[in-house]
C-alpha positions as CSV (number, residue, x, y, z in Angstrom):
1,M,0.0,0.0,0.0
2,N,1.2,3.5,-0.8
3,P,2.5,5.0,2.5
4,D,0.7,8.2,1.7
5,H,-2.6,6.4,2.1
6,L,-1.8,5.0,5.5
7,P,-3.3,7.9,7.6
8,D,-6.6,7.5,5.7
9,L,-6.7,3.8,6.3
10,Q,-5.9,4.3,10.0
11,Q,-8.6,6.8,10.5
12,A,-11.2,4.8,8.5
13,L,-10.5,1.8,10.7
14,L,-10.6,3.8,14.0
15,D,-13.9,5.4,13.0
16,W,-15.4,2.0,12.0
17,F,-14.2,0.4,15.3
18,A,-15.6,3.2,17.4
19,E,-19.0,2.7,15.8
20,H,-19.2,-1.1,15.3
21,Q,-17.1,-2.7,18.0
22,R,-18.9,-5.5,19.9
23,P,-19.7,-4.7,23.5
24,L,-17.4,-7.2,25.1
25,P,-17.1,-7.1,28.9
26,W,-13.3,-6.5,29.0
27,R,-13.8,-3.4,26.9
28,R,-15.7,-1.5,29.5
29,Q,-12.8,-0.3,31.5
30,Y,-9.7,-2.0,29.9
31,H,-8.5,-3.3,33.2
32,P,-5.2,-5.1,32.5
33,Y,-6.2,-8.3,34.4
34,E,-9.5,-8.6,32.4
35,I,-7.6,-8.0,29.1
36,W,-5.1,-10.7,30.1
37,V,-7.6,-13.3,31.0
38,S,-9.6,-12.6,27.8
39,E,-6.5,-12.9,25.6
40,I,-5.5,-16.2,27.1
41,M,-9.0,-17.6,26.8
42,L,-9.3,-16.4,23.2
43,Q,-6.2,-18.4,22.1
44,Q,-7.6,-21.2,19.8
45,T,-11.1,-20.2,20.9
46,Q,-13.8,-18.0,19.4
47,V,-15.4,-15.1,21.4
48,K,-18.9,-16.6,21.4
49,T,-17.5,-19.9,22.9
50,M,-15.3,-18.3,25.6
51,L,-17.8,-15.6,26.9
52,P,-19.6,-17.9,29.4
53,F,-16.3,-19.2,30.7
54,Y,-14.9,-15.6,31.0
55,T,-18.0,-14.5,33.0
56,R,-17.8,-17.5,35.3
57,W,-14.0,-17.0,35.8
58,M,-14.4,-13.3,36.7
59,S,-17.1,-14.1,39.1
60,E,-15.0,-16.6,41.0
61,L,-11.5,-15.1,40.5
62,P,-11.9,-11.4,40.1
63,T,-8.3,-10.4,40.8
64,V,-4.7,-11.6,40.1
65,H,-4.3,-12.3,43.8
66,S,-7.4,-14.6,43.8
67,V,-5.9,-16.6,40.9
68,A,-2.6,-16.9,42.6
69,A,-4.2,-18.2,45.8
70,A,-6.7,-20.6,44.2
71,S,-6.1,-24.3,44.1
72,E,-5.1,-25.8,40.8
73,E,-8.3,-28.0,41.0
74,M,-10.4,-24.9,41.1
75,V,-8.6,-23.2,38.2
76,L,-8.9,-26.3,36.0
77,K,-12.6,-26.7,37.0
78,L,-13.3,-23.2,35.9
79,W,-11.5,-23.9,32.6
80,E,-13.3,-27.1,32.1
81,G,-14.7,-27.3,28.5
82,L,-12.4,-24.7,27.0
83,G,-9.6,-27.2,26.3
84,Y,-5.9,-26.5,26.0
85,Y,-5.6,-26.7,29.7
86,S,-1.9,-25.6,29.8
87,R,-3.3,-22.1,29.2
88,A,-5.0,-22.2,32.6
89,R,-2.0,-23.7,34.4
90,N,0.3,-21.0,32.9
91,L,-2.1,-18.3,33.8
92,Q,-2.0,-19.3,37.4
93,K,1.8,-19.6,37.3
94,A,2.0,-16.1,35.8
95,A,-0.4,-14.8,38.5
96,R,1.9,-16.0,41.2
97,V,4.9,-14.4,39.5
98,I,2.9,-11.1,39.2
99,C,2.1,-11.3,42.9
100,D,5.6,-12.2,43.9
101,E,7.5,-9.8,41.7
102,H,5.1,-7.0,40.6
103,G,2.8,-6.4,43.6
104,G,-0.2,-8.1,42.1
105,E,-0.5,-5.8,39.1
106,L,0.2,-6.9,35.5
107,P,3.4,-5.1,34.5
108,A,3.2,-2.5,31.8
109,D,6.8,-3.1,30.7
110,F,6.8,-5.2,27.5
111,D,9.8,-7.3,28.4
112,H,8.3,-8.1,31.8
113,I,5.0,-9.1,30.1
114,R,6.9,-11.3,27.7
115,A,8.7,-13.0,30.5
116,L,5.5,-14.3,32.2
117,P,4.6,-18.0,31.8
118,G,2.4,-18.7,28.8
119,I,3.0,-15.3,27.2
120,G,4.2,-15.4,23.6
121,P,4.9,-12.6,21.1
122,Y,1.2,-12.2,20.1
123,T,-0.2,-12.1,23.6
124,A,2.6,-9.8,24.8
125,G,1.8,-7.4,22.0
126,A,-2.0,-7.6,22.6
127,L,-1.6,-6.9,26.4
128,A,0.8,-4.0,25.8
129,S,-1.3,-2.4,23.2
130,I,-4.9,-3.1,24.5
131,A,-4.3,-2.9,28.2
132,F,-1.7,-0.1,28.2
133,N,-2.2,1.5,24.7
134,Q,1.5,1.0,23.7
135,P,2.3,0.9,20.0
136,R,3.1,-2.8,19.8
137,P,2.2,-4.9,16.8
138,V,0.0,-8.0,17.0
139,V,-0.7,-10.6,14.3
140,D,-3.3,-13.3,14.9
141,G,-5.3,-15.4,12.4
142,N,-7.8,-12.6,11.8
143,I,-5.2,-9.9,11.3
144,E,-3.2,-12.2,9.0
145,R,-6.2,-12.4,6.7
146,V,-6.9,-8.7,6.8
147,L,-3.3,-7.8,6.0
148,C,-2.9,-10.4,3.3
149,R,-6.0,-9.2,1.5
150,I,-5.2,-5.5,1.7
151,E,-1.7,-6.1,0.5
152,G,-2.6,-8.9,-2.0
153,I,-0.2,-11.4,-0.4
154,G,-1.0,-14.7,-2.0
155,E,1.6,-16.9,-0.3
156,P,0.7,-19.1,2.7
157,P,0.5,-16.7,5.7
158,K,2.1,-19.2,8.1
159,S,5.3,-19.4,6.0
160,T,8.3,-17.8,7.7
161,P,8.8,-15.0,5.0
162,V,5.2,-14.0,5.1
163,Q,5.1,-14.0,8.9
164,K,8.0,-11.6,8.9
165,Q,6.3,-9.4,6.3
166,L,3.0,-9.4,8.3
167,W,4.7,-8.5,11.6
168,S,6.6,-5.7,9.8
169,L,3.4,-4.4,8.3
170,A,1.6,-4.5,11.6
171,A,4.4,-2.5,13.2
172,E,4.4,0.1,10.4
173,W,0.6,0.5,10.3
174,I,-0.1,0.8,14.0
175,S,-1.6,4.2,14.9
176,H,0.5,5.8,17.6
177,G,-1.7,7.2,20.4
178,H,-4.5,4.9,19.3
179,A,-2.8,1.5,19.4
180,R,-5.5,0.0,21.6
181,E,-8.3,0.8,19.1
182,F,-6.3,0.2,16.0
183,N,-5.2,-3.3,16.9
184,Q,-8.6,-4.2,18.1
185,G,-10.1,-2.8,14.9
186,L,-7.9,-5.1,12.8
187,M,-9.0,-8.1,15.0
188,E,-12.6,-7.0,14.8
189,L,-12.5,-6.5,11.1
190,G,-11.2,-10.0,10.6
191,A,-13.7,-11.5,13.0
192,T,-16.8,-9.8,11.6
193,L,-16.4,-8.6,8.0
194,C,-13.1,-9.9,6.5
195,T,-14.1,-13.5,7.2
196,P,-12.5,-16.6,5.6
197,R,-15.5,-17.2,3.4
198,N,-18.0,-14.7,1.9
199,P,-16.4,-11.6,3.3
200,S,-18.6,-8.5,3.5
201,C,-16.3,-6.3,1.4
202,L,-18.8,-3.6,0.6
203,L,-19.2,-2.9,4.3
204,C,-15.4,-2.9,5.0
205,P,-13.8,0.4,5.9
206,A,-10.6,-0.7,4.2
207,N,-12.0,-1.7,0.9
208,A,-10.7,1.4,-0.9
209,W,-7.1,0.1,-0.3
210,C,-7.7,-3.7,-0.5
211,V,-5.9,-5.4,-3.4
212,A,-7.8,-8.7,-3.0
213,F,-11.1,-6.8,-3.2
214,H,-10.2,-4.8,-6.3
215,T,-8.7,-7.8,-8.1
216,G,-11.5,-10.3,-7.2
217,R,-9.2,-12.6,-5.2
218,T,-10.8,-12.6,-1.7
219,D,-11.6,-16.3,-2.2
220,T,-8.0,-17.2,-2.8
221,I,-6.2,-14.7,-0.4
222,P,-4.8,-15.7,1.9
223,A,-3.8,-19.1,0.6
224,P,-5.7,-21.9,2.3
225,R,-3.9,-24.1,4.7
226,G,-3.7,-27.8,4.0
227,R,-5.8,-29.9,6.3
228,P,-3.7,-31.8,8.8
229,E,-4.0,-35.5,8.7
230,I,-6.4,-36.8,11.4
231,I,-4.9,-39.5,13.6
232,R,-7.4,-42.1,14.8
233,I,-6.9,-43.6,18.3
234,E,-8.7,-46.5,19.9
235,K,-8.8,-46.5,23.7
236,L,-10.2,-48.8,26.4
237,T,-12.1,-47.2,29.2
238,A,-13.0,-49.1,32.4
239,L,-16.2,-48.0,34.2
240,V,-15.4,-49.6,37.5
241,Q,-18.4,-49.5,39.9
242,N,-18.5,-50.2,43.6
243,G,-22.0,-49.5,44.8
244,D,-22.7,-45.9,44.2
245,C,-19.1,-45.0,43.6
246,W,-16.9,-45.1,40.5
247,L,-13.2,-45.3,40.1
248,V,-11.5,-42.2,38.7
249,R,-7.9,-41.2,38.3
250,K,-6.0,-37.9,37.9
251,R,-3.9,-37.6,34.8
252,P,-0.1,-37.0,35.3
253,E,0.9,-33.4,35.6
254,G,2.7,-32.0,32.6
255,G,1.3,-34.2,29.9
256,L,-1.7,-33.8,27.6
257,M,-4.6,-32.6,29.8
258,G,-2.4,-33.0,32.8
259,G,-4.1,-32.6,36.2
260,L,-7.6,-33.5,34.9
261,W,-9.6,-36.4,36.0
262,E,-10.9,-39.4,34.0
263,F,-12.3,-42.8,34.2
264,P,-9.3,-45.3,33.9
265,T,-8.3,-45.4,30.3
266,W,-5.6,-47.1,28.3
267,E,-4.4,-46.2,24.8
268,E,-4.4,-49.8,23.9
269,L,-7.2,-51.9,22.6
270,P,-6.8,-55.7,23.1
271,S,-8.8,-58.1,21.0
272,E,-12.3,-59.0,22.1
273,N,-11.1,-62.5,23.1
274,S,-8.3,-61.2,25.4
275,A,-9.9,-57.9,26.6
276,A,-11.4,-59.2,29.8
277,A,-8.2,-60.9,31.0
278,W,-6.0,-58.0,29.9
279,L,-8.3,-55.5,31.7
280,T,-8.5,-57.6,34.8
281,Q,-4.7,-57.6,35.1
282,Q,-4.4,-53.8,34.4
283,L,-6.9,-52.9,37.1
284,H,-5.2,-55.1,39.6
285,E,-1.7,-53.8,38.8
286,D,-2.6,-50.1,38.4
287,Y,-5.3,-49.7,41.1
288,G,-5.3,-52.8,43.3
289,V,-8.8,-53.7,42.2
290,A,-10.2,-57.1,41.6
291,A,-13.1,-56.7,39.2
292,R,-15.5,-58.7,37.1
293,I,-15.2,-57.5,33.5
294,G,-18.4,-57.0,31.6
295,P,-18.9,-56.6,27.8
296,E,-18.5,-53.4,26.0
297,L,-21.4,-51.1,26.9
298,F,-21.0,-48.4,24.3
299,K,-18.4,-46.3,22.5
300,M,-17.7,-42.6,22.9
301,E,-16.3,-40.6,20.0
302,H,-14.3,-37.4,20.5
303,D,-12.4,-35.1,18.3
304,Y,-9.3,-33.2,19.4
305,T,-7.3,-30.8,17.2
306,R,-5.5,-33.5,15.2
307,F,-7.0,-36.7,16.7
308,H,-10.2,-38.6,16.6
309,A,-10.5,-40.9,19.6
310,T,-12.9,-43.8,20.1
311,L,-13.3,-44.9,23.7
312,H,-14.5,-48.5,24.1
313,C,-16.3,-48.4,27.5
314,R,-16.6,-51.6,29.6
315,L,-18.6,-51.9,32.8
316,C,-16.5,-53.5,35.5
317,T,-17.9,-54.4,39.0
318,V,-15.7,-55.0,42.0
319,A,-15.4,-58.6,43.0
320,E,-14.3,-57.8,46.6
321,I,-14.0,-54.7,48.7
322,P,-11.2,-52.8,47.1
323,S,-8.1,-51.7,48.8
324,V,-7.2,-48.0,49.2
325,P,-6.5,-46.7,45.6
326,P,-3.2,-45.2,44.7
327,D,-2.7,-41.4,45.3
328,N,-3.8,-40.5,41.8
329,A,-7.2,-42.3,42.1
330,Q,-10.4,-42.1,44.1
331,W,-13.8,-43.8,44.6
332,L,-16.4,-41.1,44.0
333,T,-20.1,-40.8,43.3
334,L,-21.2,-39.4,40.0
335,G,-22.3,-36.2,41.8
336,E,-18.8,-35.9,43.4
337,I,-17.2,-36.5,40.0
338,S,-19.1,-33.6,38.6
339,E,-17.1,-31.3,41.0
340,L,-13.8,-32.4,39.4
341,A,-12.3,-31.0,36.2
342,L,-12.7,-33.6,33.5
343,P,-11.9,-33.5,29.7
344,R,-15.0,-32.9,27.7
345,V,-15.3,-36.6,26.6
346,F,-15.4,-37.7,30.2
347,Q,-17.9,-35.0,31.0
348,R,-20.2,-36.6,28.4
349,L,-19.4,-40.0,29.8
350,R,-20.3,-39.0,33.3
351,K,-23.6,-37.5,32.1
352,R,-24.4,-40.6,30.2
353,L,-23.9,-42.8,33.3
354,L,-26.0,-40.3,35.3
355,D,-28.8,-40.4,32.7
356,E,-28.8,-44.2,32.6
357,A,-28.9,-44.4,36.4
358,S,-31.9,-42.2,36.6
359,A,-33.8,-43.7,33.7
C-alpha cells in the first residue's frame, strides 16, 4: 500500500471500530487483568465460545491475587470445557509471578510481560497495546487475513517469509496514540467482516485500499492451509463401579490434559477375546482392584485438534471390597465426580452414566 494512504486507512479503521465494536465485557474499563484473561481464553477459541467461561471465571476469580491463591483444581474446573488446559496452568503460574514480583499488578513493561509464563509474542503485544495503549504490533489469524487481503499477499500466511512481512506491516501501520483501538479494529474486522469465506467487502472500511477486493481474489487470499492428517486412536475405558461409587484417576501433571480427572483409560485396545483378561490384570496392577469385567457397553467418540478418539467403554464391578486406591485415584459418586475438572469426553461419559442411572 502507498504509505501516503496509511493515515486515511488508520482513520477509517478507527472510525469504524468506534461505531461497530462488539460490547465485550473487558472493553468496559480496559482493566489489565481482564484483558489478560480474555486474551488467554481467546487463544484457539472464538469469542462466542469463551464468553460464558470468562464470565464465570471473573465471578470466581476477580483479581490476580485470587488466581494466585486458588487451588489448581479450582482453576482447572473453571477452565473445564475450554480445552488447551496448559493455558489455565500457565495463567496461574503467571499470576503467582505477578504477585511475587510485581505487587499483584500486571506489569506494563513489554519485556516483563513477555517473561511471564504462557505469554508469547502475540499475547505480549496484545496486552501491551490493548491494556496499556502501547504501539506494539499484533498478528493473529484474523489480522493475517486482513493484512494479506489488503496487500494482496497470495503466499501461505504461516510461512516464515510471510510471517516476517506481516509483523513488519503490523508495526508500520499501527496508529501511535490509538494502538488499543487500531489493533482491536484489525482483529474485529477479521472476525466480523473480513471473514475466511464470503467476506462483507462492501461494508469494509478498508475496501478502498484492498488489493484482494479490487482484483476479485478474496476467495484465494490468503492461501488456504492444507488440512492436517487426522490421527485415529482407539482407547479402552474401564467404568469400575463399587456400589454408588466409581473409580476415577488424575492424569499425570505436565502431559496432555495433565491434572484433569478421567475414568481409567488405556491407549491400547486388546482383541475381544483377550480384553477381559487384559483389563483384569491392568486394574489389579494399576489400582489394586479385583473386578468382574463385563462386555463393551458403548463407544464414545471425541475429536481433538488432530486426533479422533474412540473410547470403548466396559462396565466393571468390583469382585471384593477394594483396597485404598493409589494417590492418583479415588472412589467417588457421579455427583462428586461432577465437582472435578474432566476432559470434555469424560464429562459426556459421566452425564451418560447419570442419565442411565436415573432412567
